[in-house]
C-alpha positions in Angstrom: -59.2 -6.9 -42.9 -58.6 -8.5 -39.6 -55.2 -9.1 -39.7 -54.3 -5.4 -41.1 -55.7 -4.5 -37.6 -53.3 -7.3 -35.9 -50.6 -5.1 -37.9 -51.6 -2.0 -37.3 -52.1 -2.7 -33.4 -48.6 -4.7 -33.1 -46.8 -1.4 -34.5 -48.6 0.6 -32.2 -47.4 -1.8 -29.4 -44.0 -1.2 -30.7 -44.1 2.3 -30.7 -45.6 2.2 -27.0 -42.7 0.1 -26.0 -40.1 1.4 -27.4 -40.0 4.9 -24.6 -39.5 2.0 -22.0 -36.3 0.4 -23.7 -35.0 3.7 -24.2 -35.6 4.2 -20.1 -33.9 0.7 -19.3 -30.7 1.3 -21.3 -30.5 4.8 -19.5 -26.9 5.0 -17.5 -26.7 5.1 -13.3 -25.6 9.1 -12.7 -22.9 8.6 -10.5 -21.0 11.0 -8.9 -17.3 11.2 -7.6 -15.2 14.0 -5.7 -11.8 13.4 -8.0 -10.3 11.4 -11.0 -8.7 8.6 -9.4 -12.0 8.3 -7.5 -13.9 8.5 -11.0 -11.9 5.9 -12.6 -11.9 2.8 -10.5 -15.8 3.6 -10.2 -15.8 3.3 -14.2 -13.9 0.0 -13.6 -16.4 -1.2 -11.6 -19.2 0.2 -12.7 -18.7 -0.5 -16.3 -21.9 0.1 -19.3 -24.1 0.4 -16.7 -22.9 4.0 -15.0 -22.2 7.0 -16.0 -19.6 8.4 -13.5 -18.7 12.4 -13.6 -16.0 14.1 -11.4 -16.1 16.8 -10.1 -12.3 17.8 -9.5 -11.4 17.6 -13.1 -8.1 15.6 -14.5 -4.6 17.9 -13.2 -7.3 19.5 -10.4 -5.8 19.8 -7.1 -8.4 18.4 -4.6 -6.8 20.1 -1.7 -8.0 23.4 -2.8 -11.0 22.8 -4.7 -13.8 25.2 -5.0 -17.3 23.8 -5.7 -19.6 25.4 -8.8 -23.6 25.8 -8.8 -23.1 23.4 -11.9 -21.6 21.1 -9.3 -24.2 20.9 -7.0 -26.7 20.1 -10.0 -24.7 17.3 -10.8 -25.1 16.1 -7.5 -28.8 16.7 -6.9 -29.1 14.8 -10.0 -26.9 11.6 -9.2 -27.8 8.2 -7.8 -24.7 7.7 -5.8 -22.0 9.5 -4.7 -18.5 8.5 -3.5 -16.0 10.5 -1.6 -12.8 9.6 -0.5 -13.2 11.0 3.1 -10.1 10.8 5.2 -10.6 14.6 5.4 -9.9 15.0 1.6 -12.5 16.8 0.5 -13.2 19.7 3.4 -15.6 21.2 1.1 -17.7 18.2 0.5 -20.1 18.5 3.2 -20.9 22.4 2.2 -21.8 21.0 -1.5 -24.0 18.1 -0.3 -26.0 20.5 1.6 -26.5 23.0 -1.0 -27.1 20.5 -3.5 -30.2 18.9 -1.3 -29.0 15.6 -3.0 -31.0 12.3 -2.2 -28.2 10.4 -3.5 -26.3 7.9 -1.0 -22.9 9.4 0.3 -20.2 6.4 0.3 -16.8 7.0 1.3 -14.6 4.7 -0.6 -11.7 4.1 1.8 -14.2 2.4 4.7 -12.5 0.2 6.7 -9.1 1.3 5.2 -6.3 1.8 8.5 -5.6 5.5 7.9 -1.5 6.3 8.3 -1.2 9.1 11.2 0.9 11.7 10.1 2.1 14.6 12.2 1.9 18.2 11.5 3.1 21.7 12.3 0.2 24.3 12.8 1.5 27.6 14.1 3.6 28.5 17.2 5.4 25.3 17.1 2.6 22.9 18.2 1.9 19.5 16.1 -1.1 17.6 16.0 -1.9 14.0 14.5 -4.4 14.2 11.3 -5.1 11.0 8.9 -3.5 11.0 5.6 -5.9 10.9 2.8 -3.9 9.5 -0.1 -4.9 5.5 0.6 -5.0 4.9 -3.1 -1.3 5.4 -3.1 -1.1 1.5 -2.1 -2.7 -0.8 -4.4 -3.8 -2.8 -2.2 -6.0 0.1 -0.8 -6.9 0.6 -4.6 -8.4 -2.8 -4.2 -11.1 -1.8 -0.9 -11.9 1.1 -2.7 -13.3 -1.6 -5.7 -14.9 -3.4 -3.5 -16.6 -0.8 -1.3 -17.5 0.9 -4.8 -19.4 -2.9 -5.8 -21.1 -3.3 -2.8 -22.4 0.6 -3.2 -23.4 0.0 -6.8 -25.1 -3.3 -5.8 -27.3 -1.4 -3.1 -28.7 1.3 -4.9 -28.7 -1.1 -8.8 -29.8 -4.3 -7.0 -30.3 -5.5 -11.1 -26.6 -5.0 -11.9 -25.2 -6.4 -9.2 -23.8 -10.2 -11.0 -22.8 -6.9 -13.7 -20.7 -5.2 -10.7 -19.5 -8.4 -9.0 -18.0 -9.6 -12.5 -16.7 -6.1 -13.1 -15.1 -5.9 -9.9 -13.4 -9.4 -9.9 -12.0 -8.7 -13.2 -10.6 -5.3 -12.4 -9.0 -6.6 -9.0 -7.2 -9.3 -11.3 -5.4 -6.2 -12.5 -4.6 -4.5 -10.0 -2.8 -7.6 -8.2 -1.1 -7.5 -11.5 -0.2 -3.9 -11.0 0.9 -4.6 -7.4 3.3 -7.3 -8.5 4.9 -4.7 -11.1 5.5 -2.1 -8.6 7.0 -4.8 -6.0 9.3 -6.1 -9.2 10.5 -2.5 -9.5 11.1 -1.5 -6.2 13.5 -4.3 -6.1 15.3 -3.5 -9.2 16.3 -0.1 -7.4 19.2 -0.6 -4.9 18.6 0.2 -1.4 20.2 2.8 -0.7 18.8 5.0 -3.8 15.2 4.2 -2.3 15.0 8.1 -1.2 12.6 10.2 -3.0 11.8 14.3 -2.8 8.6 14.8 -3.3 6.3 18.4 -3.6 4.1 17.5 -1.0 3.5 14.0 1.6 1.0 12.6 -0.7 2.9 9.2 -1.1 2.9 7.9 2.5 1.0 4.5 1.6 3.1 4.0 -1.5 6.0 4.1 0.4 4.8 1.8 3.8 3.7 -0.6 1.0 7.0 -0.9 -1.1 9.4 0.0 1.3 10.5 3.4 -0.3 11.2 7.0 1.7 9.6 10.3 0.4 10.4 13.5 2.0 8.2 16.7 1.5 8.5 20.2 2.4 5.0 20.0 2.0 2.7 18.4 4.4 -0.3 16.3 3.6 -2.0 18.9 1.6 -1.0 21.4 -0.6 -2.4 24.3 1.4 0.6 23.8 3.9 3.1 26.7 3.8 6.8 25.7 4.0 8.9 26.7 6.6 12.5 27.9 6.2 13.3 25.2 8.7 12.0 22.3 6.9 13.1 23.8 3.6 16.6 24.0 5.0 16.7 20.4 6.4 15.5 19.0 3.7 18.4 20.5 1.2 20.6 19.7 4.2 19.3 16.0 4.1 19.9 16.0 0.2 23.7 17.2 0.5 24.5 14.9 3.0 22.7 11.7 2.4 23.3 12.5 -1.9 20.1 11.8 -2.9 20.1 11.7 -6.5 16.6 13.2 -7.5 13.8 15.7 -7.0 10.2 14.8 -8.5 7.3 17.4 -9.0 4.1 16.6 -8.8 0.8 17.1 -11.5 -1.2 19.1 -8.7 1.9 21.2 -7.3 3.7 24.8 -7.7 7.0 23.4 -9.8 9.1 26.2 -8.3 9.5 25.3 -4.9 11.3 21.9 -6.3 13.3 23.4 -9.1 14.6 25.8 -5.9 15.9 22.8 -4.2 17.3 21.2 -7.1 19.1 24.4 -8.1 20.6 24.7 -4.3 21.3 20.8 -3.7 23.2 20.2 -7.0 20.1 17.4 -7.7 18.3 16.9 -10.6 14.7 16.7 -11.5 13.7 13.5 -12.3 10.7 13.5 -13.4 7.0 14.5 -12.6 5.2 11.9 -10.3 1.1 11.5 -10.3 -0.4 12.0 -7.3 -4.2 13.5 -6.3 -5.0 12.9 -10.1 -5.0 11.6 -13.2 -4.1 13.3 -16.8 -6.6 13.6 -19.5 -7.0 11.0 -22.1 -3.8 12.5 -24.2 -1.8 12.4 -21.3 0.8 10.3 -19.2 -1.8 9.1 -16.4 -5.4 8.7 -17.8 -6.3 6.1 -15.2 -4.9 4.7 -11.8 -3.3 2.0 -13.3 -1.4 4.0 -15.9 -1.0 6.4 -13.0 0.7 3.7 -10.8 2.9 2.3 -13.3 4.0 5.9 -14.7 5.2 6.5 -11.4 7.2 3.4 -10.8 8.7 3.7 -14.4 9.6 7.5 -13.7 10.9 6.4 -10.3 13.4 3.8 -11.2 14.6 5.6 -14.4 15.8 8.3 -12.3 16.6 6.6 -9.1 18.8 3.8 -10.7 20.8 6.1 -12.9 
């Protein structure tokens, strides 16, 4: 009889413990502003995190308009990751609307921003920060380390896991960086000039010694002036630049017009501000950089 009671109490104790075990297995809700940042966070966070991206794959963060659902997502988060450098002009309003208590971490902290001259009406130019810091693989390593430290702060129990994940991911990024440098070295120096839609590849150009030219400024919201367009067309003709490239977040009509007027061919699509879905060419950050350098190499060397 006593042994029977022990079995009953033991079974009851196990049932009482089950909800606690499920709760301990819940993943940390993390929100990233756009898909590239979300992918880096997933690599560092691993199985301990559930990462949501506000701007979806192939979405343009420059012109994104947050929804009420985004405010709810932010309110439920334990950590919010933003790029910073003026990339998410809509984010401050969303944070206030959501009343989230989660820490908001700038993933680009510690990166020296490129300064860009942008024309803003009446012929006046002003310097602004280029927000596309992730285009340098070296900078992506800084993102990963900042995310590792942020996750360790809000989830101290996972500190060792985050450190191990980050170390493994950094090794992959080092290998990617070597791959890009080797690919660029195979492109003749006089063919390393690239026409893209908006000025999103400055960090990539600085890191790997390429020359990117774009009719739009740092943001896809910028309008292309007739003077800038004529200047680029003249440059393509004079320097015999072989190809122009589309981007997944911009209207292709501008590049197609440039190609038609210069005789340069469309070299392919580059991924600048957003990843693709899982079945696309660039579902991860590493896939994106690899796709871009392979696309550039194929077009510039042919």
